[in-house]
Every structure is written in structure tokens, then in C-alpha cells.
Backbone as a ProteinNet text record, in pm:
[ID]
protein_1_A
[PRIMARY]
MTRLKLHDERHRVTRVGWLRAAVLGANDGIVSTASLIVGVAAASAGRSEVLVAGVAGLVAGAMSMAAGEYVSVSSQSDTESADLARERGELSAQPEFEREELAGLYRSRGLDAETALKVADQLMAHDALGAHARDELGISEITAARPVQAAFTSAA
[TERTIARY]
1543.7	1493.9	1521.8	1563.8	1595.8	1469.8	1479.9	1366.8	1361.2	1472.8	1476.4	1415.9	1332	1270.2	1327.1	1344.6	1387	1273.4	1308.6	1206.9	1253.5	1157.5	1185.2	1201.2	1321.8	1345.9	1310.4	1244.2	1201.5	1260.7	1381.5	1448.8	1403.3	1397.4	1349.8	1458.6	1582.3	1691.5	1678.4	1606.7	1587.1	1502	1433.1	1345.7	1411.7	1534.4	1597	1604.2	1627.1	1639.4	1511.1	1401.7	1276	1211.9	1236	1175.8	1233.3	1364.1	1427.7	1370.1	1356	1300.1	1154.4	1079.1	938.1	923.4	1005	997.2	1038.9	1147.5	1193	1088.9	1035.1	935.5	808.4	761.4	639.1	659.3	771.3	798.6	807.3	883.5	898.3	765.5	691.9	563.6	463.2	456.9	362.2	400.4	526.5	571.6	559.5	610.6	609.3	468.1	385.4	248.3	166.9	180.9	108.7	152.9	281.1	331.7	276	271.1	216.5	69	-7.5	-150.2	-172.4	-96.4	-108.3	-74.3	31.1	70.8	-34.7	-92.5	-196	-321.5	-357.6	-475.9	-456.4	-334.3	-305.7	-315.4	-304.2	-313.2	-459.1	-549.7	-693.7	-748.1	-690.5	-740.5	-866.7	-944.5	-1066.2	-1036	-1139.9	-1125.8	-1073.1	-1122.5	-1079.2	-932.1	-888.7	-747.9	-655.4	-698.3	-618.8	-610.6	-721.2	-723.6	-633.7	-644.1	-559.5	-411.9	-380.2	-240.8	-191.5	-275.9	-236.9	-210.8	-299.4	-280.6	-157.7	-142.7	-25.6	103.6	102.3	220.3	250.8	147.4	165.2	226.9	173.4	225.3	368.4	390.8	525.7	625.3	583.5	671.7	706.4	608	633.3	731.8	712.5	804.9	944.8	951.7	1080.5	1152.9	1079.6	1140.6	1187.4	1107.4	1145.7	1272.8	1278.4	1397.3	1520.4	1504.8	1618	1665	1571.7	1607.2	1676.6	1626.9	1688.9	1833.8	1855.8	1992	2082	2032.1	2111.2	2148.9	2051.9	2078.9	2158	2140	2222.3	2369.6	2397.6	2537.9	2595.7	2514.2	2559	2584.6	2494.7	2510.7	2636.1	2661.4	2782.4	2908	2906	3020.9	3044	2936	2947.7	3005.8	2957.1	3007	3155.2	3195.7	3336.6	3424.2	3376.7	3453.5	3463.4	3355.4	3358.9	3454	3455	3548.4	3692.8	3717.7	3852.3	3892.9	3800.9	3828.8	3853.3	3777.3	3796.3	3936.8	3982.8	4117.9	4224.4	4202.8	4299.3	4305.4	4191.6	4189.6	4265.6	4257.5	4327.8	4478.3	4514.2	4654.9	4731	4664.5	4732.7	4650.5	4628.3	4541.2	4593.8	4724.9	4780	4760.7	4781.7	4758.5	4611.6	4522.6	4379.2	4340.1	4404.3	4380.9	4420.2	4538	4586	4496.5	4451.6	4363.8	4233.2	4175.5	4051	4075.1	4184.1	4217.5	4236.9	4297.3	4314.5	4181.4	4085	3950.9	3891.7	3911.5	3857	3931.8	4062.8	4138.1	4088.1	4058.2	4010.3	3872.5	3802.4	3670.9	3678.7	3800.8	3817.6	3865.6	3885.8	3936.5	4088.1	4139.4	4284.7	4340.8	4470.8	4534.8	4512.3	4525.6	4510.7	4366.7	4271.4	4130.5	4093.7	4144.9	4116.2	4164.8	4284	4335.4	4251.8	4208.5	4124.1	3991.2	3932.1	3804.3	3823.7	3929.4	3957.2	3977	4054.4	4078.1	3949	3866.3	3742.4	3645.1	3630.7	3538.9	3588.6	3718.8	3773	3765.1	3775.8	3762.3	3618.2	3525.3	3383.1	3341.6	3372	3332.8	3419.9	3536.2	3632.1	3575.8	3516	3463.6	3348.8	3263.3	3152.7	3201.7	3305.3	3360.8	3418.4	3492.2	3551.1	3444	3345.5	3237	3166.5	3134.9	3060.6	3145.6	3264.4	3341.6	3437.7	3484.8	3575.5	3500	3408.1	3338.6	3202.7	3148.2	3016.8	2900.8	2921.4	2816.2	2757.6	2627.5	2560.1	2431.5	2369.4	2244	2139.1	2140.3	2040.7	2061.8	2187.7	2216.3	2248.8	2250.6	2286.1	2186.9	2238	2155.3	2060.8	1935.8	1833.3	1763.3	1816.5	1765.9	1617.5	1572.8	1434.1	1338.4	1371.5	1288	1279.8	1393.2	1395.3	1313.6	1322.7	1248.6	1097.6	1051.2	907.2	855.5	934.8	892.5	886.2	983.8	985.8	868.2	838.9	726.6	594	580.5	455.6	434.6
7343.1	7313.2	7432.8	7402.8	7508.3	7566.5	7692.4	7758.5	7726.8	7678.1	7641.8	7503.9	7491.5	7362.7	7310.5	7180.4	7119.6	7132.8	7164.3	7179.7	7116.4	7081.8	7022.8	7135	7150.8	7254.7	7201.6	7282.2	7243.1	7340.4	7311.3	7396.8	7362.8	7461.7	7442.6	7395.8	7398.8	7356.4	7208.3	7131.8	6990.2	6972.2	7076.8	7070.1	7120.8	7165.2	7235.7	7151.1	7021.9	6936.5	6929.4	6894.8	6881.5	7016.6	7115.5	7246.3	7312.9	7300.8	7356.3	7291.6	7159.3	7087.8	7126.7	7147	7184.5	7323	7417.3	7553.3	7554.8	7487.1	7481.1	7413.2	7301.1	7228.6	7308.7	7374	7454.4	7572.1	7639.2	7754.4	7713	7608.9	7564.1	7511.7	7439.4	7384.6	7492.8	7595.2	7704.7	7780.9	7817.7	7898.4	7821.8	7699.1	7626.3	7585.2	7543	7504.6	7625.8	7736.2	7857.6	7905.3	7897.8	7939.3	7851	7722	7629	7658.3	7680.4	7709.1	7838.5	7941.1	8068.2	8049.6	7973	7948.8	7872.9	7769.9	7691.8	7776.2	7852.6	7938.8	8046.6	8096.1	8200.1	8146.4	8016.3	7954.9	7932.4	7995.3	7986	7845.6	7772.4	7638.2	7648.3	7543.2	7539.2	7511.5	7523.2	7505.1	7365.6	7263	7126.5	7104.4	7162.5	7148.8	7218.5	7335.4	7408.1	7326.3	7265.8	7184.6	7061.9	6993.2	6874.9	6914.8	7022	7068.6	7104.6	7169.6	7206.6	7086.2	6987.3	6865.3	6788.5	6775.8	6706	6777.7	6909.6	6986.3	6971.5	6967.9	6952.3	6816.5	6711	6576	6562.6	6608.4	6600.6	6682	6799.8	6883.6	6819.3	6757.5	6690.7	6575.6	6497.8	6386.6	6437.2	6541.7	6599.3	6656.7	6730.1	6788.2	6679.7	6574.9	6465.8	6397.6	6369.6	6304.4	6393.8	6520.4	6613	6630.4	6641.4	6656.9	6531.8	6414.9	6289.7	6281.1	6310.6	6305	6406.7	6526.5	6632.2	6596	6554.5	6523.7	6393.5	6301.3	6179.2	6211.8	6309.7	6347.4	6408	6483.1	6534.9	6419.7	6322.9	6207.3	6127.8	6110	6038.8	6112.6	6244.4	6325.2	6312.9	6318.7	6303.2	6166.3	6061.6	5926	5913.4	5973	5968	6042.8	6158.9	6234.9	6158.8	6093.1	6014.2	5896.3	5831.1	5719.6	5768.9	5883.7	5941.8	5975	6033.4	6071.4	5947.5	5842.6	5717	5662.4	5668.7	5623.7	5709.9	5840.8	5931.6	5908.7	5883.2	5855.8	5728	5630.6	5504.4	5519.5	5593.4	5605.5	5711.1	5820.3	5932.8	5987.2	5908.3	5954.5	6080.4	6092	6209.2	6336.1	6326.8	6441.6	6483.2	6386.1	6415.4	6477	6434	6493.6	6640.4	6669.2	6806.9	6891.5	6831.6	6902.8	6943.4	6849.8	6877.9	6983.5	6970.5	7070.8	7208.6	7212.9	7340	7405.1	7323.2	7377	7440.6	7375.7	7428.9	7554.4	7559.1	7681.1	7796.9	7768	7874.4	7924.4	7847.2	7888.5	7955.4	7967.8	8043.7	7967.9	7837.6	7763.6	7780.3	7778.8	7782.7	7646.2	7640	7519.4	7397.2	7414.2	7300.7	7247.4	7337.9	7296.3	7233.8	7290.6	7237.6	7093.2	7064.7	6927.8	6834.2	6881.6	6798.7	6766.7	6867.4	6846.5	6748.5	6768.3	6678.1	6535.4	6519.7	6385.9	6319.5	6395.1	6336.8	6301.6	6391	6362.5	6246.5	6241.5	6132.6	6000	6001.6	5878	5826.5	5917.4	5879.3	5838.2	5922.2	5897.1	5984.6	5934.7	6013.8	6053.1	5958.9	5990.8	6091.4	6074.5	6168	6308.8	6320.2	6451.8	6518.3	6442.7	6499.4	6529.3	6441.8	6466.5	6597.4	6614.4	6732.8	6859.2	6854	6976.7	7009.4	6909.3	6935.8	6943.1	6849.7	6841.3	6910.9	6938	7004	6911	6781.1	6682.5	6640	6652.3	6605.8	6534.6	6472.7	6402.7	6498.1	6619.9	6718.2	6758.7	6774.2	6825.9	6717.5	6592	6484.4	6477.9	6448.4	6442	6322.9	6347.7	6242	6249.7	6178.9	6191.3	6155.1	6046.4	6002.8	6105.6	6153	6254	6380.2	6423.7	6543.5	6522.6	6405	6378	6381.4	6313.2	6312	6450.9	6521.9	6656.7	6749.2	6740.9	6826.3	6793.8	6666	6626.4	6674.7	6666.1	6707.8	6856.5
12077.5	11944.8	11852.7	11733.1	11638.4	11575.2	11539.5	11474.8	11326.2	11272.1	11130.8	11112.2	11017.5	10987.9	10857.7	10853.4	10727.9	10628	10507.6	10404.7	10275	10197.1	10067.1	9966	9913.4	9814.2	9676.5	9600.2	9466.7	9366	9323.4	9226.5	9085.2	9002.6	8866.4	8769.9	8812.9	8725	8688.4	8769.5	8738.6	8613.5	8572.7	8455.6	8328.3	8337.2	8225.2	8097.7	8110.4	7991.6	7911.7	7975.1	7900.8	7872.9	7958.6	7936.4	7811	7791.4	7671.8	7547.3	7550.9	7436	7411.7	7518.9	7504.7	7443.4	7488.6	7435.1	7288.3	7256.6	7117.8	7029.3	7076.1	6998.4	6978.2	7083.2	7072.5	6978.2	6993.7	6907.7	6761.8	6734.8	6597.1	6542.6	6625	6581.8	6547.9	6629.1	6604.1	6477.8	6468.6	6355.2	6223.4	6219.8	6092.7	6052.2	6148.1	6113.5	6069.7	6140.7	6102.3	5964.6	5937.8	5806.3	5695.8	5721.2	5622.5	5596.5	5702.8	5688.2	5610	5640.8	5569.5	5422	5394.4	5255.4	5178.5	5239	5171.2	5153	5255	5245.1	5139	5127.9	5028.9	4886.9	4871	4738.4	4698.4	4770.9	4744.1	4763.6	4857.2	4886	4970.5	4964.6	5044.9	5191.4	5271.6	5416	5450.9	5385	5417	5378.8	5268.5	5227.9	5327.1	5374.4	5474.4	5602.3	5643.5	5765.4	5751	5637.2	5613.8	5612.3	5546.7	5541.3	5680.8	5759.2	5896.1	5982.9	5977.4	6057.5	6009.7	5877.9	5823.1	5863	5855.7	5895.4	6043.3	6125.6	6269.8	6302.6	6242.2	6267.3	6213.8	6092.2	6033.7	6115.1	6158.3	6239.5	6372.5	6436.1	6564.9	6548.1	6441.9	6417.3	6385.5	6304.9	6267.9	6390.2	6471.8	6591.9	6687.9	6703.9	6793.4	6745.3	6615.5	6559.8	6573.2	6540	6550.5	6694.1	6785.1	6926.6	6978.3	6938.1	6981.6	6934.1	6808.1	6752.2	6821.5	6840.1	6903.7	7047.1	7124.6	7265.7	7278	7182.6	7182.8	7163.1	7077.6	7057.8	7185.2	7259	7388	7484.6	7487	7574.9	7539.6	7410.2	7366.5	7409.6	7398.2	7439.6	7589.8	7666.5	7811.9	7846.4	7779.7	7805.9	7772.5	7660.3	7621	7721.8	7766.7	7866.3	7998.5	8038.7	8162.6	8149.8	8033.7	8011.5	8016.6	7955	7957.3	8101	8174.5	8313.5	8399.2	8376.3	8449.9	8426.5	8300.9	8268.1	8333.4	8333.7	8397.1	8547.7	8609	8753.2	8785.1	8697.2	8717.1	8693.3	8587.8	8549	8628.7	8666.1	8730.9	8848.4	8950.8	9060.5	9131.3	9144.8	9214	9131.8	9001.7	8914.8	8920.2	8918.3	8923.2	9057.6	9164.8	9296.2	9294.7	9239.7	9231.3	9140.5	9032.7	8941.3	9010.3	9085.1	9156.8	9264.8	9337.9	9440.9	9377.3	9259.9	9189.3	9154.4	9116.8	9089.4	9215.2	9327.7	9453	9497.5	9471.5	9501.4	9415.5	9289.7	9201.2	9242.1	9321.8	9371.9	9509.1	9561.5	9684.3	9806	9796.1	9911.6	9921.3	10044.7	10058.9	10019.6	9996	9942.5	10031.3	10162.4	10254.4	10252.7	10258.8	10257.4	10123.4	10015.3	9881.9	9869.1	9920.7	9916.8	10003.1	10118.9	10206.6	10139.2	10077.8	10008.7	9893.5	9815.5	9703.5	9752.9	9860.5	9916.3	9961.5	10033.2	10084.7	9972.3	9876.1	9766.1	9680.5	9656.8	9576.3	9649.8	9781.6	9858.5	9851.3	9844.2	9838.6	9697.3	9597.4	9457.7	9367.2	9333.7	9256	9119.6	9048.7	8916.3	8926.6	9025.2	9044.5	9073.2	9156.3	9188.9	9064.9	8985.3	8863.6	8758.6	8747.2	8651.8	8685.4	8810.2	8854.6	8849.2	8910.1	8928.9	8815.2	8744	8632.2	8499.3	8478.3	8350.2	8348.5	8465.8	8472.2	8442.6	8462.2	8437.8	8572.6	8584.3	8706	8667.4	8762.6	8736.9	8680.6	8728	8685.2	8539.4	8500.3	8366.3	8264	8304.9	8212.4	8096.3	7979.3	7858.5	7865.4	7827.6	7823.3	7686.9	7587.2	7450.6	7433.4	7494.3	7475.9	7538.1	7657.2	7721.9	7635.9	7583.9	7499.6	7372.4	7313.2	7190.3	7212.6	7316.2	7344	7381.6	7459.1	7499.4	7380	7293.9	7175.1	7083.3	7067.9	6983.4	7039.9	7170.3	7234.8	7217.1
[MASK]
++++++++++++++++++++++++++++++++++++++++++++++++++++++++++++++++++++++++++++++++++++++++++++++++++++++++++++++++++++++++++++++++++++++++++++++++++++++++++++

């Protein structure tokens, strides 16, 4: 029996999409709302006016951040989709060139030519588009754009 036990790894990179949106949203929300409150208070407004302005600024800021984040991440998602469609067409039209391209990526990472071709062949036989998406384009399930998630996280 081996001394190594299988374990569930919990990497934080899976959180990068919503965490970035949360940090950006929180930072912008704090700064812009605090600035608005200070500005209204400096205008000699009463306590209730400052409170109303703060709440209104908080709600408006959350909606604005959510909309902006959605549009921004949607453009990333559209770009990823277009690149995947292009790659799908290239795999269909030029499979040998795409095989060599993938093997070249593996050679540049340190594999010898023979091993790189074997790896490319095996990965392409299993999921050619997935291999190219991951290794050529840098798109994976973990890093794929999720506009709705980013919008809600930024608003929160």
C-alpha cells in the first residue's frame, strides 16, 4: 500500500473570475460612495440628505458596476467564442498543420520532437478543439468568461 493518499486539491484559481469582479466592485463602490457622501456633507446638507445620497449612490454604483462588468466580460466571451470557431475551422481544413502547431507548443515547453508529436496526437484524438483551446489559446473551463457571474459579483 502506498503512503500517498489521494486528496482533494482546492486551488484558488477557480475563483479568479468572480474574485476579480468582487475586488473591483468593492473598491469602486467604497471610493465612489464615500466620495459622494463627503461631497454632499461638505455642502452643509443635513443628516437625512447625506444618508439618502449615500444609499442612492450605493445603489446606482452597484447597477453601474454590474452593467459595466457584464459588457466587459461579454466582450471577452465573444472573443473566446470567435477564436474557438476559427480554431474549429482550422482543425477541419488543416488538421496536419494544427497537429504540427500543437506539437510545436509542446516542444517550446521542453518536450522532445517525438514526444511532442505523440502528445499532440493523443490529445487531438481525444479532444482536438479542447487541446487547442487550452494550449494554443489559453482558454479553459477555469478561465472562461462568465458575464452574468461577474455582473452579480461586481454589484454585490
